[in-house]
All heavy atoms as TSV, in Angstrom:
chain	resi	resn	atom	element	x	y	z
A	1	MET	N	N	13.913	12.971	31.320
A	1	MET	CA	C	12.731	12.321	30.651
A	1	MET	C	C	12.948	10.609	31.004
A	1	MET	O	O	12.059	9.913	31.335
A	1	MET	CB	C	12.831	12.370	29.232
A	1	MET	CG	C	11.473	11.909	28.565
A	1	MET	SD	S	10.206	12.823	28.911
A	1	MET	CE	C	8.931	12.094	27.838
A	2	ARG	N	N	14.179	10.223	30.948
A	2	ARG	CA	C	14.346	8.880	31.310
A	2	ARG	C	C	14.095	8.619	32.701
A	2	ARG	O	O	13.680	7.426	33.232
A	2	ARG	CB	C	15.924	8.451	30.969
A	2	ARG	CG	C	16.167	8.324	29.503
A	2	ARG	CD	C	17.485	7.834	29.245
A	2	ARG	NE	N	17.751	7.846	27.897
A	2	ARG	CZ	C	18.827	7.262	27.283
A	2	ARG	NH1	N	19.764	6.763	27.992
A	2	ARG	NH2	N	18.935	7.386	26.081
A	3	GLU	N	N	14.506	9.518	33.712
A	3	GLU	CA	C	14.097	9.316	35.110
A	3	GLU	C	C	12.573	9.157	35.336
A	3	GLU	O	O	12.110	8.431	36.168
A	3	GLU	CB	C	14.717	10.485	35.927
A	3	GLU	CG	C	16.279	10.605	35.949
A	3	GLU	CD	C	16.772	11.886	35.458
A	3	GLU	OE1	O	15.895	12.905	35.405
A	3	GLU	OE2	O	17.918	11.920	35.232
A	4	ILE	N	N	11.832	10.016	34.580
A	4	ILE	CA	C	10.339	9.904	34.743
A	4	ILE	C	C	9.904	8.597	34.252
A	4	ILE	O	O	9.014	7.894	35.007
A	4	ILE	CB	C	9.730	11.050	33.954
A	4	ILE	CG1	C	10.073	12.337	34.425
A	4	ILE	CG2	C	8.183	10.839	33.904
A	4	ILE	CD1	C	9.658	13.590	33.636
A	5	PHE	N	N	10.347	8.075	33.153
A	5	PHE	CA	C	9.857	6.681	32.711
A	5	PHE	C	C	10.342	5.585	33.434
A	5	PHE	O	O	9.772	4.556	33.685
A	5	PHE	CB	C	10.341	6.489	31.227
A	5	PHE	CG	C	9.348	6.910	30.266
A	5	PHE	CD1	C	9.555	8.150	29.471
A	5	PHE	CD2	C	8.172	6.298	30.009
A	5	PHE	CE1	C	8.628	8.503	28.588
A	5	PHE	CE2	C	7.283	6.734	29.226
A	5	PHE	CZ	C	7.457	8.020	28.388
A	6	ALA	N	N	11.754	5.822	34.148
A	6	ALA	CA	C	12.269	4.745	35.051
A	6	ALA	C	C	11.318	4.515	36.266
A	6	ALA	O	O	11.268	3.304	36.774
A	6	ALA	CB	C	13.621	5.163	35.461
A	7	GLY	N	N	10.668	5.468	36.754
A	7	GLY	CA	C	9.955	5.333	37.945
A	7	GLY	C	C	8.505	4.740	37.661
A	7	GLY	O	O	7.756	4.464	38.576
A	8	LEU	N	N	8.088	4.734	36.457
A	8	LEU	CA	C	6.746	4.222	36.032
A	8	LEU	C	C	6.715	2.698	36.026
A	8	LEU	O	O	7.646	2.066	35.706
A	8	LEU	CB	C	6.365	4.760	34.835
A	8	LEU	CG	C	6.085	6.286	34.630
A	8	LEU	CD1	C	5.850	6.796	33.163
A	8	LEU	CD2	C	5.087	6.765	35.590
A	9	PRO	N	N	5.485	2.111	36.295
A	9	PRO	CA	C	5.282	0.658	36.210
A	9	PRO	C	C	5.403	0.300	34.767
A	9	PRO	O	O	5.235	1.015	33.856
A	9	PRO	CB	C	3.931	0.364	36.757
A	9	PRO	CG	C	3.536	1.725	37.381
A	9	PRO	CD	C	4.265	2.751	36.910
A	10	TRP	N	N	5.672	-1.030	34.536
A	10	TRP	CA	C	5.912	-1.474	33.301
A	10	TRP	C	C	4.757	-1.469	32.346
A	10	TRP	O	O	4.742	-1.144	31.216
A	10	TRP	CB	C	6.338	-3.112	33.322
A	10	TRP	CG	C	5.225	-3.907	33.769
A	10	TRP	CD1	C	4.996	-4.290	34.964
A	10	TRP	CD2	C	4.256	-4.489	32.877
A	10	TRP	NE1	N	3.869	-5.115	35.027
A	10	TRP	CE2	C	3.425	-5.257	33.716
A	10	TRP	CE3	C	3.928	-4.502	31.562
A	10	TRP	CZ2	C	2.285	-5.958	33.246
A	10	TRP	CZ3	C	2.807	-5.159	31.010
A	10	TRP	CH2	C	2.004	-5.953	31.957
A	11	TRP	N	N	3.620	-1.575	32.903
A	11	TRP	CA	C	2.325	-1.418	32.177
A	11	TRP	C	C	1.998	-0.047	31.647
A	11	TRP	O	O	1.356	0.191	30.627
A	11	TRP	CB	C	1.096	-2.071	32.861
A	11	TRP	CG	C	0.745	-1.207	34.214
A	11	TRP	CD1	C	1.151	-1.537	35.416
A	11	TRP	CD2	C	-0.088	-0.165	34.307
A	11	TRP	NE1	N	0.698	-0.662	36.290
A	11	TRP	CE2	C	-0.185	0.320	35.579
A	11	TRP	CE3	C	-0.804	0.483	33.379
A	11	TRP	CZ2	C	-0.853	1.409	36.148
A	11	TRP	CZ3	C	-1.631	1.703	33.760
A	11	TRP	CH2	C	-1.580	2.027	35.106
A	12	VAL	N	N	2.514	0.965	32.377
A	12	VAL	CA	C	2.313	2.342	31.881
A	12	VAL	C	C	3.254	2.552	30.583
A	12	VAL	O	O	2.826	3.146	29.644
A	12	VAL	CB	C	2.709	3.322	33.025
A	12	VAL	CG1	C	2.691	4.658	32.507
A	12	VAL	CG2	C	1.670	3.207	34.090
A	13	LYS	N	N	4.466	2.098	30.842
A	13	LYS	CA	C	5.378	2.247	29.537
A	13	LYS	C	C	5.170	1.399	28.366
A	13	LYS	O	O	5.159	1.912	27.181
A	13	LYS	CB	C	6.860	1.855	30.091
A	13	LYS	CG	C	7.389	2.637	31.094
A	13	LYS	CD	C	8.882	2.409	31.321
A	13	LYS	CE	C	8.980	1.471	32.438
A	13	LYS	NZ	N	10.393	1.196	32.983
A	14	TRP	N	N	4.585	0.187	28.557
A	14	TRP	CA	C	4.390	-0.631	27.481
A	14	TRP	C	C	2.869	-0.724	26.946
A	14	TRP	O	O	2.699	-1.385	25.914
A	14	TRP	CB	C	4.935	-1.995	27.722
A	14	TRP	CG	C	6.417	-1.906	27.959
A	14	TRP	CD1	C	7.061	-2.082	29.132
A	14	TRP	CD2	C	7.415	-1.652	27.064
A	14	TRP	NE1	N	8.318	-1.976	29.016
A	14	TRP	CE2	C	8.648	-1.757	27.681
A	14	TRP	CE3	C	7.363	-1.544	25.636
A	14	TRP	CZ2	C	9.824	-1.531	26.950
A	14	TRP	CZ3	C	8.564	-1.313	24.935
A	14	TRP	CH2	C	9.765	-1.321	25.708
A	15	VAL	N	N	1.983	-0.306	27.822
A	15	VAL	CA	C	0.665	-0.422	27.394
A	15	VAL	C	C	-0.087	1.037	27.360
A	15	VAL	O	O	-0.675	1.417	26.267
A	15	VAL	CB	C	-0.247	-1.301	28.427
A	15	VAL	CG1	C	-1.673	-1.350	28.116
A	15	VAL	CG2	C	0.329	-2.748	28.383
A	16	ALA	N	N	-0.090	1.762	28.338
A	16	ALA	CA	C	-0.826	3.031	28.413
A	16	ALA	C	C	-0.157	4.034	27.519
A	16	ALA	O	O	-0.940	4.757	26.720
A	16	ALA	CB	C	-0.732	3.613	29.806
A	17	VAL	N	N	1.182	4.221	27.399
A	17	VAL	CA	C	1.704	5.275	26.592
A	17	VAL	C	C	1.542	4.935	25.157
A	17	VAL	O	O	1.168	5.840	24.318
A	17	VAL	CB	C	3.182	5.412	26.897
A	17	VAL	CG1	C	3.861	6.320	25.788
A	17	VAL	CG2	C	3.402	6.009	28.331
A	18	PRO	N	N	1.758	3.644	24.575
A	18	PRO	CA	C	1.390	3.464	23.246
A	18	PRO	C	C	-0.231	3.642	22.865
A	18	PRO	O	O	-0.422	4.143	21.817
A	18	PRO	CB	C	1.714	1.954	23.032
A	18	PRO	CG	C	2.860	1.753	24.022
A	18	PRO	CD	C	2.406	2.531	25.257
A	19	LEU	N	N	-1.026	3.282	23.877
A	19	LEU	CA	C	-2.422	3.386	23.528
A	19	LEU	C	C	-2.737	4.988	23.492
A	19	LEU	O	O	-3.627	5.350	22.671
A	19	LEU	CB	C	-3.180	2.840	24.636
A	19	LEU	CG	C	-3.468	1.287	24.593
A	19	LEU	CD1	C	-4.236	0.714	25.651
A	19	LEU	CD2	C	-3.949	0.793	23.257
A	20	ILE	N	N	-2.139	5.737	24.270
A	20	ILE	CA	C	-2.318	7.198	24.257
A	20	ILE	C	C	-1.882	7.687	22.857
A	20	ILE	O	O	-2.563	8.511	22.240
A	20	ILE	CB	C	-1.795	7.917	25.528
A	20	ILE	CG1	C	-2.585	7.579	26.651
A	20	ILE	CG2	C	-1.727	9.403	25.258
A	20	ILE	CD1	C	-1.794	7.986	27.997
A	21	ALA	N	N	-0.613	7.317	22.550
A	21	ALA	CA	C	-0.118	7.742	21.290
A	21	ALA	C	C	-0.887	7.335	20.026
A	21	ALA	O	O	-1.100	8.012	19.114
A	21	ALA	CB	C	1.391	7.135	21.037
A	22	LEU	N	N	-1.525	6.187	20.123
A	22	LEU	CA	C	-2.411	5.604	19.060
A	22	LEU	C	C	-3.589	6.369	19.039
A	22	LEU	O	O	-4.085	6.782	17.916
A	22	LEU	CB	C	-2.719	4.201	19.306
A	22	LEU	CG	C	-2.781	3.352	17.958
A	22	LEU	CD1	C	-1.399	2.587	17.830
A	22	LEU	CD2	C	-3.969	2.337	18.082
A	23	PHE	N	N	-4.230	6.879	20.098
A	23	PHE	CA	C	-5.396	7.674	20.231
A	23	PHE	C	C	-5.087	9.070	19.771
A	23	PHE	O	O	-5.967	9.544	19.007
A	23	PHE	CB	C	-5.833	7.760	21.706
A	23	PHE	CG	C	-7.100	8.589	21.935
A	23	PHE	CD1	C	-8.397	8.159	21.512
A	23	PHE	CD2	C	-6.903	9.853	22.454
A	23	PHE	CE1	C	-9.481	8.888	21.577
A	23	PHE	CE2	C	-8.106	10.672	22.592
A	23	PHE	CZ	C	-9.303	10.119	22.233
A	24	VAL	N	N	-4.076	9.640	20.104
A	24	VAL	CA	C	-3.718	11.008	19.618
A	24	VAL	C	C	-3.321	11.003	18.070
A	24	VAL	O	O	-3.731	11.782	17.320
A	24	VAL	CB	C	-2.571	11.671	20.412
A	24	VAL	CG1	C	-2.048	12.910	19.861
A	24	VAL	CG2	C	-2.928	11.725	21.810
A	25	PHE	N	N	-2.552	10.159	17.730
A	25	PHE	CA	C	-1.995	10.143	16.318
A	25	PHE	C	C	-2.661	9.101	15.415
A	25	PHE	O	O	-2.285	8.743	14.266
A	25	PHE	CB	C	-0.543	9.746	16.303
A	25	PHE	CG	C	0.235	10.843	16.963
A	25	PHE	CD1	C	0.938	10.634	18.195
A	25	PHE	CD2	C	0.521	12.151	16.392
A	25	PHE	CE1	C	1.722	11.590	18.790
A	25	PHE	CE2	C	1.124	13.124	17.035
A	25	PHE	CZ	C	1.835	12.891	18.248
A	26	GLY	N	N	-3.760	8.388	15.895
A	26	GLY	CA	C	-4.426	7.367	15.040
A	26	GLY	C	C	-4.930	7.916	13.873
A	26	GLY	O	O	-4.811	7.259	12.794
A	27	GLY	N	N	-5.574	9.109	13.906
A	27	GLY	CA	C	-6.116	9.606	12.558
A	27	GLY	C	C	-4.978	9.869	11.478
A	27	GLY	O	O	-5.155	9.464	10.371
A	28	LEU	N	N	-3.809	10.300	11.952
A	28	LEU	CA	C	-2.771	10.448	11.073
A	28	LEU	C	C	-2.155	9.111	10.595
A	28	LEU	O	O	-2.025	9.051	9.386
A	28	LEU	CB	C	-1.605	11.227	11.787
A	28	LEU	CG	C	-0.293	11.458	11.020
A	28	LEU	CD1	C	-0.519	12.425	9.932
A	28	LEU	CD2	C	0.791	11.919	12.004
A	29	ILE	N	N	-2.039	8.104	11.375
A	29	ILE	CA	C	-1.645	6.903	10.891
A	29	ILE	C	C	-2.573	6.202	9.937
A	29	ILE	O	O	-2.225	5.655	8.944
A	29	ILE	CB	C	-1.415	5.972	12.219
A	29	ILE	CG1	C	-0.293	6.418	13.132
A	29	ILE	CG2	C	-1.136	4.448	11.729
A	29	ILE	CD1	C	-0.242	5.760	14.398
A	30	VAL	N	N	-3.930	6.358	10.282
A	30	VAL	CA	C	-5.025	5.704	9.272
A	30	VAL	C	C	-4.909	6.471	7.998
A	30	VAL	O	O	-5.011	5.919	6.900
A	30	VAL	CB	C	-6.248	5.842	9.945
A	30	VAL	CG1	C	-7.391	5.594	8.967
A	30	VAL	CG2	C	-6.458	4.956	11.066
A	31	GLY	N	N	-4.647	7.831	8.056
A	31	GLY	CA	C	-4.628	8.658	6.808
A	31	GLY	C	C	-3.413	8.232	6.045
A	31	GLY	O	O	-3.453	8.064	4.648
A	32	ILE	N	N	-2.314	8.013	6.512
A	32	ILE	CA	C	-1.044	7.598	5.892
A	32	ILE	C	C	-1.290	6.186	5.214
A	32	ILE	O	O	-0.932	5.975	4.103
A	32	ILE	CB	C	0.062	7.672	6.837
A	32	ILE	CG1	C	0.443	9.130	7.167
A	32	ILE	CG2	C	1.435	6.980	6.107
A	32	ILE	CD1	C	1.699	9.224	8.196
A	33	LEU	N	N	-1.826	5.279	6.050
A	33	LEU	CA	C	-2.140	4.013	5.538
A	33	LEU	C	C	-3.097	3.965	4.360
A	33	LEU	O	O	-2.882	3.243	3.343
A	33	LEU	CB	C	-2.670	3.018	6.655
A	33	LEU	CG	C	-1.662	2.529	7.679
A	33	LEU	CD1	C	-2.396	1.806	8.695
A	33	LEU	CD2	C	-0.572	1.798	7.022
A	34	GLN	N	N	-4.158	4.878	4.395
A	34	GLN	CA	C	-5.036	5.003	3.302
A	34	GLN	C	C	-4.449	5.371	2.081
A	34	GLN	O	O	-4.658	4.851	1.003
A	34	GLN	CB	C	-6.263	5.889	3.678
A	34	GLN	CG	C	-7.279	5.326	4.507
A	34	GLN	CD	C	-8.260	6.311	4.992
A	34	GLN	OE1	O	-8.147	7.552	4.772
A	34	GLN	NE2	N	-9.410	5.711	5.321
A	35	VAL	N	N	-3.437	6.462	2.195
A	35	VAL	CA	C	-2.718	7.011	0.990
A	35	VAL	C	C	-1.791	5.738	0.367
A	35	VAL	O	O	-1.754	5.629	-0.865
A	35	VAL	CB	C	-1.863	8.102	1.391
A	35	VAL	CG1	C	-0.906	8.416	0.379
A	35	VAL	CG2	C	-2.864	9.405	1.751
A	36	LEU	N	N	-1.125	5.047	1.277
A	36	LEU	CA	C	-0.339	3.981	0.787
A	36	LEU	C	C	-1.049	2.863	0.142
A	36	LEU	O	O	-0.685	2.362	-0.973
A	36	LEU	CB	C	0.553	3.354	1.932
A	36	LEU	CG	C	1.572	4.448	2.542
A	36	LEU	CD1	C	2.316	3.674	3.702
A	36	LEU	CD2	C	2.566	4.731	1.446
A	37	VAL	N	N	-2.260	2.433	0.775
A	37	VAL	CA	C	-2.958	1.345	0.140
A	37	VAL	C	C	-3.650	1.825	-1.141
A	37	VAL	O	O	-3.590	1.160	-2.111
A	37	VAL	CB	C	-4.090	0.911	1.153
A	37	VAL	CG1	C	-5.046	-0.010	0.509
A	37	VAL	CG2	C	-3.416	0.214	2.229
A	38	GLY	N	N	-4.137	3.086	-1.152
A	38	GLY	CA	C	-4.638	3.642	-2.410
A	38	GLY	C	C	-3.549	3.656	-3.567
A	38	GLY	O	O	-3.818	3.450	-4.653
A	39	LEU	N	N	-2.412	4.105	-3.269
A	39	LEU	CA	C	-1.268	4.181	-4.203
A	39	LEU	C	C	-1.010	2.921	-4.629
A	39	LEU	O	O	-0.801	2.555	-5.854
A	39	LEU	CB	C	-0.035	4.884	-3.581
A	39	LEU	CG	C	1.102	4.977	-4.516
A	39	LEU	CD1	C	0.726	5.998	-5.537
A	39	LEU	CD2	C	2.362	5.627	-3.721
A	40	LEU	N	N	-0.879	1.844	-3.766
A	40	LEU	CA	C	-0.665	0.395	-4.103
A	40	LEU	C	C	-1.682	-0.055	-5.132
A	40	LEU	O	O	-1.273	-0.752	-6.144
A	40	LEU	CB	C	-0.394	-0.399	-2.930
A	40	LEU	CG	C	-0.135	-1.953	-3.237
A	40	LEU	CD1	C	1.170	-2.129	-3.758
A	40	LEU	CD2	C	-0.237	-2.738	-1.903
A	41	PHE	N	N	-3.014	0.209	-4.797
A	41	PHE	CA	C	-4.032	-0.250	-5.606
A	41	PHE	C	C	-3.958	0.420	-6.989
A	41	PHE	O	O	-4.161	-0.268	-8.013
A	41	PHE	CB	C	-5.361	0.141	-4.942
A	41	PHE	CG	C	-6.614	-0.276	-5.651
A	41	PHE	CD1	C	-6.984	-1.733	-5.799
A	41	PHE	CD2	C	-7.403	0.622	-6.504
A	41	PHE	CE1	C	-8.077	-2.008	-6.530
A	41	PHE	CE2	C	-8.543	0.284	-7.146
A	41	PHE	CZ	C	-8.795	-1.190	-7.258
A	42	LYS	N	N	-3.630	1.594	-7.078
A	42	LYS	CA	C	-3.492	2.270	-8.380
A	42	LYS	C	C	-2.390	1.694	-9.174
A	42	LYS	O	O	-2.492	1.609	-10.391
A	42	LYS	CB	C	-3.353	3.815	-8.230
A	42	LYS	CG	C	-4.590	4.537	-7.861
A	42	LYS	CD	C	-4.411	5.955	-7.558
A	42	LYS	CE	C	-5.707	6.494	-7.086
A	42	LYS	NZ	N	-5.566	7.994	-6.717
A	43	VAL	N	N	-1.279	1.379	-8.473
A	43	VAL	CA	C	-0.098	0.840	-9.185
A	43	VAL	C	C	-0.547	-0.582	-9.763
A	43	VAL	O	O	-0.189	-0.868	-10.907
A	43	VAL	CB	C	1.131	0.852	-8.303
A	43	VAL	CG1	C	2.172	-0.045	-8.789
A	43	VAL	CG2	C	1.709	2.199	-8.045
A	44	LEU	N	N	-1.203	-1.259	-9.012
A	44	LEU	CA	C	-1.639	-2.638	-9.430
A	44	LEU	C	C	-2.636	-2.542	-10.664
A	44	LEU	O	O	-2.516	-3.293	-11.607
A	44	LEU	CB	C	-2.220	-3.487	-8.293
A	44	LEU	CG	C	-1.303	-3.904	-7.243
A	44	LEU	CD1	C	-1.999	-4.651	-6.126
A	44	LEU	CD2	C	-0.272	-4.790	-7.747
A	45	ILE	N	N	-3.656	-1.615	-10.533
A	45	ILE	CA	C	-4.474	-1.359	-11.671
A	45	ILE	C	C	-3.596	-0.994	-13.000
A	45	ILE	O	O	-3.873	-1.446	-14.004
A	45	ILE	CB	C	-5.512	-0.254	-11.279
A	45	ILE	CG1	C	-6.429	-0.794	-10.234
A	45	ILE	CG2	C	-6.278	0.139	-12.568
A	45	ILE	CD1	C	-7.411	-1.848	-10.649
A	46	PHE	N	N	-2.750	-0.059	-12.701
A	46	PHE	CA	C	-1.920	0.413	-13.888
A	46	PHE	C	C	-1.084	-0.832	-14.590
A	46	PHE	O	O	-1.034	-1.043	-15.714
A	46	PHE	CB	C	-0.877	1.521	-13.391
A	46	PHE	CG	C	0.119	2.003	-14.380
A	46	PHE	CD1	C	-0.349	2.727	-15.532
A	46	PHE	CD2	C	1.457	1.477	-14.492
A	46	PHE	CE1	C	0.520	3.231	-16.463
A	46	PHE	CE2	C	2.244	1.912	-15.538
A	46	PHE	CZ	C	1.810	2.767	-16.449
A	47	VAL	N	N	-0.537	-1.587	-13.737
A	47	VAL	CA	C	0.238	-2.737	-14.132
A	47	VAL	C	C	-0.651	-3.755	-14.942
A	47	VAL	O	O	-0.288	-4.232	-16.021
A	47	VAL	CB	C	1.077	-3.440	-13.007
A	47	VAL	CG1	C	1.607	-4.818	-13.532
A	47	VAL	CG2	C	2.095	-2.580	-12.534
A	48	ALA	N	N	-1.817	-3.983	-14.403
A	48	ALA	CA	C	-2.794	-4.933	-14.997
A	48	ALA	C	C	-3.312	-4.349	-16.334
A	48	ALA	O	O	-3.366	-5.074	-17.309
A	48	ALA	CB	C	-3.986	-5.068	-14.173
A	49	LEU	N	N	-3.482	-3.009	-16.429
A	49	LEU	CA	C	-4.024	-2.479	-17.673
A	49	LEU	C	C	-2.945	-2.483	-18.817
A	49	LEU	O	O	-3.286	-2.816	-19.902
A	49	LEU	CB	C	-4.500	-1.006	-17.459
A	49	LEU	CG	C	-5.772	-0.980	-16.739
A	49	LEU	CD1	C	-6.120	0.537	-16.402
A	49	LEU	CD2	C	-6.939	-1.405	-17.474
A	50	VAL	N	N	-1.724	-2.133	-18.280
A	50	VAL	CA	C	-0.502	-2.195	-19.398
A	50	VAL	C	C	-0.295	-3.613	-19.787
A	50	VAL	O	O	-0.142	-3.930	-20.935
A	50	VAL	CB	C	0.715	-1.514	-18.711
A	50	VAL	CG1	C	1.896	-1.761	-19.594
A	50	VAL	CG2	C	0.494	-0.022	-18.572
A	51	GLY	N	N	-0.327	-4.547	-18.943
A	51	GLY	CA	C	-0.183	-5.936	-19.306
A	51	GLY	C	C	-1.287	-6.366	-20.174
A	51	GLY	O	O	-0.921	-7.221	-21.147
A	52	GLY	N	N	-2.536	-6.060	-19.926
A	52	GLY	CA	C	-3.595	-6.369	-20.851
A	52	GLY	C	C	-3.475	-5.848	-22.148
A	52	GLY	O	O	-3.699	-6.362	-23.261
A	53	LEU	N	N	-3.054	-4.466	-22.141
A	53	LEU	CA	C	-2.812	-3.845	-23.450
A	53	LEU	C	C	-1.661	-4.586	-24.383
A	53	LEU	O	O	-1.881	-4.758	-25.476
A	53	LEU	CB	C	-2.473	-2.496	-23.205
A	53	LEU	CG	C	-2.200	-1.586	-24.523
A	53	LEU	CD1	C	-3.463	-1.403	-25.284
A	53	LEU	CD2	C	-1.634	-0.181	-24.099
A	54	ILE	N	N	-0.685	-4.998	-23.678
A	54	ILE	CA	C	0.416	-5.671	-24.331
A	54	ILE	C	C	-0.064	-6.969	-24.909
A	54	ILE	O	O	0.304	-7.330	-25.938
A	54	ILE	CB	C	1.676	-5.691	-23.320
A	54	ILE	CG1	C	2.344	-4.372	-23.164
A	54	ILE	CG2	C	2.716	-6.762	-24.019
A	54	ILE	CD1	C	3.353	-4.465	-22.002
A	55	TYR	N	N	-0.896	-7.596	-24.035
A	55	TYR	CA	C	-1.328	-8.894	-24.556
A	55	TYR	C	C	-2.250	-8.687	-25.716
A	55	TYR	O	O	-2.229	-9.586	-26.712
A	55	TYR	CB	C	-2.137	-9.584	-23.347
A	55	TYR	CG	C	-2.871	-10.908	-23.696
A	55	TYR	CD1	C	-2.127	-11.923	-23.871
A	55	TYR	CD2	C	-4.217	-10.991	-23.969
A	55	TYR	CE1	C	-2.757	-13.324	-24.167
A	55	TYR	CE2	C	-4.820	-12.053	-24.375
A	55	TYR	CZ	C	-4.083	-13.264	-24.442
A	55	TYR	OH	O	-4.766	-14.377	-24.612
A	56	VAL	N	N	-3.102	-7.789	-25.694
A	56	VAL	CA	C	-4.194	-7.516	-26.815
A	56	VAL	C	C	-3.347	-7.187	-28.169
A	56	VAL	O	O	-3.563	-7.604	-29.244
A	56	VAL	CB	C	-5.117	-6.560	-26.428
A	56	VAL	CG1	C	-5.908	-6.012	-27.679
A	56	VAL	CG2	C	-6.158	-7.022	-25.428
A	57	VAL	N	N	-2.295	-6.283	-27.909
A	57	VAL	CA	C	-1.543	-5.880	-29.145
A	57	VAL	C	C	-0.793	-7.019	-29.632
A	57	VAL	O	O	-0.679	-7.188	-30.884
A	57	VAL	CB	C	-0.641	-4.650	-28.805
A	57	VAL	CG1	C	0.451	-4.377	-29.824
A	57	VAL	CG2	C	-1.424	-3.493	-28.455
A	58	GLY	N	N	-0.208	-7.918	-28.855
A	58	GLY	CA	C	0.506	-9.094	-29.261
A	58	GLY	C	C	-0.453	-10.007	-30.029
A	58	GLY	O	O	-0.026	-10.532	-30.960
A	59	LYS	N	N	-1.673	-10.199	-29.499
A	59	LYS	CA	C	-2.676	-11.101	-30.126
A	59	LYS	C	C	-3.004	-10.494	-31.536
A	59	LYS	O	O	-3.080	-11.301	-32.484
A	59	LYS	CB	C	-3.901	-11.341	-29.300
A	59	LYS	CG	C	-3.705	-12.309	-28.201
A	59	LYS	CD	C	-3.824	-13.657	-28.905
A	59	LYS	CE	C	-4.065	-14.710	-27.717
A	59	LYS	NZ	N	-3.981	-16.015	-28.314
A	60	PHE	N	N	-3.236	-9.214	-31.562
A	60	PHE	CA	C	-3.671	-8.566	-32.875
A	60	PHE	C	C	-2.472	-8.628	-33.793
A	60	PHE	O	O	-2.890	-8.975	-35.050
A	60	PHE	CB	C	-4.085	-7.111	-32.390
A	60	PHE	CG	C	-4.422	-6.356	-33.773
A	60	PHE	CD1	C	-5.722	-6.554	-34.298
A	60	PHE	CD2	C	-3.669	-5.448	-34.186
A	60	PHE	CE1	C	-6.169	-5.879	-35.308
A	60	PHE	CE2	C	-4.017	-4.663	-35.414
A	60	PHE	CZ	C	-5.326	-4.942	-36.000
A	61	ARG	N	N	-1.327	-8.468	-33.388
A	61	ARG	CA	C	-0.225	-8.487	-34.323
A	61	ARG	C	C	0.021	-9.974	-34.919
A	61	ARG	O	O	0.232	-10.049	-36.076
A	61	ARG	CB	C	1.094	-8.074	-33.714
A	61	ARG	CG	C	1.243	-6.660	-33.637
A	61	ARG	CD	C	2.601	-6.212	-33.254
A	61	ARG	NE	N	2.783	-4.805	-33.498
A	61	ARG	CZ	C	3.913	-4.132	-33.038
A	61	ARG	NH1	N	4.941	-4.891	-32.578
A	61	ARG	NH2	N	4.050	-2.871	-33.236
A	62	SER	N	N	-0.040	-10.995	-33.979
A	62	SER	CA	C	-0.021	-12.306	-34.370
A	62	SER	C	C	-1.046	-12.723	-35.379
A	62	SER	O	O	-0.829	-13.527	-36.297
A	62	SER	CB	C	0.203	-13.326	-33.225
A	62	SER	OG	O	-1.123	-13.419	-32.580
A	63	ASN	N	N	-2.382	-12.375	-35.058
A	63	ASN	CA	C	-3.476	-12.601	-36.013
A	63	ASN	C	C	-3.356	-11.903	-37.326
A	63	ASN	O	O	-3.509	-12.405	-38.288
A	63	ASN	CB	C	-4.732	-12.214	-35.385
A	63	ASN	CG	C	-5.118	-13.041	-34.227
A	63	ASN	OD1	O	-4.613	-14.264	-34.146
A	63	ASN	ND2	N	-6.105	-12.733	-33.430
A	64	SER	N	N	-2.839	-10.677	-37.287
A	64	SER	CA	C	-2.693	-9.855	-38.593
A	64	SER	C	C	-1.641	-10.440	-39.413
A	64	SER	O	O	-1.647	-10.597	-40.757
A	64	SER	CB	C	-2.553	-8.410	-38.352
A	64	SER	OG	O	-1.362	-8.234	-37.714
A	65	SER	N	N	-0.522	-10.972	-38.827
A	65	SER	CA	C	0.622	-11.497	-39.466
A	65	SER	C	C	0.283	-12.917	-40.066
A	65	SER	O	O	0.639	-13.144	-41.189
A	65	SER	CB	C	1.919	-11.576	-38.654
A	65	SER	OG	O	1.638	-12.457	-37.611
A	66	SER	N	N	-0.490	-13.649	-39.475
A	66	SER	CA	C	-0.894	-14.866	-39.924
A	66	SER	C	C	-1.878	-14.751	-41.102
A	66	SER	O	O	-1.951	-15.604	-42.036
A	66	SER	CB	C	-1.522	-15.773	-38.752
A	66	SER	OG	O	-2.675	-15.181	-38.288
A	67	ARG	N	N	-2.773	-13.815	-41.097
A	67	ARG	CA	C	-3.638	-13.495	-42.191
A	67	ARG	C	C	-2.803	-13.094	-43.421
A	67	ARG	O	O	-3.277	-13.435	-44.499
A	67	ARG	CB	C	-4.671	-12.364	-41.813
A	67	ARG	CG	C	-5.898	-13.015	-41.146
A	67	ARG	CD	C	-6.919	-11.973	-40.965
A	67	ARG	NE	N	-6.924	-11.546	-39.610
A	67	ARG	CZ	C	-7.246	-10.360	-39.091
A	67	ARG	NH1	N	-7.625	-9.409	-39.997
A	67	ARG	NH2	N	-7.180	-10.005	-37.976
A	68	GLY	N	N	-1.749	-12.436	-43.252
A	68	GLY	CA	C	-1.027	-11.948	-44.379
A	68	GLY	C	C	-0.279	-13.128	-45.049
A	68	GLY	O	O	0.035	-13.017	-46.295
A	69	ASP	N	N	-0.169	-14.221	-44.370
A	69	ASP	CA	C	0.592	-15.371	-44.854
A	69	ASP	C	C	-0.248	-16.058	-45.894
A	69	ASP	O	O	0.188	-16.785	-46.688
A	69	ASP	CB	C	1.129	-16.308	-43.798
A	69	ASP	CG	C	2.203	-15.637	-43.063
A	69	ASP	OD1	O	2.800	-14.715	-43.572
A	69	ASP	OD2	O	2.444	-16.104	-41.943
A	70	TRP	N	N	-1.556	-15.953	-45.740
A	70	TRP	CA	C	-2.498	-16.717	-46.474
A	70	TRP	C	C	-2.439	-16.180	-48.030
A	70	TRP	O	O	-2.824	-16.059	-48.953
A	70	TRP	CB	C	-3.935	-16.622	-46.013
A	70	TRP	CG	C	-4.095	-17.424	-44.738
A	70	TRP	CD1	C	-3.222	-17.367	-43.653
A	70	TRP	CD2	C	-5.126	-18.283	-44.505
A	70	TRP	NE1	N	-3.726	-18.206	-42.747
A	70	TRP	CE2	C	-4.757	-18.853	-43.193
A	70	TRP	CE3	C	-6.137	-18.976	-45.212
A	70	TRP	CZ2	C	-5.531	-19.825	-42.598
A	70	TRP	CZ3	C	-6.846	-19.893	-44.636
A	70	TRP	CH2	C	-6.699	-20.282	-43.227
């Protein structure tokens, strides 16, 4: 395999072969990236919702305890 690649011009090794690999495996790469981006988005939504819930509960507790002092 190395002898075959050694005889090829540089543009075949560094341009044509990666382009062919991208053409063949492009759908797989895009699918994997979609899954990763979707997962990251869901994690960010989860963190935002949990943070908002903690904030609301904290505000509610501080308001209810200050009403009890009156």
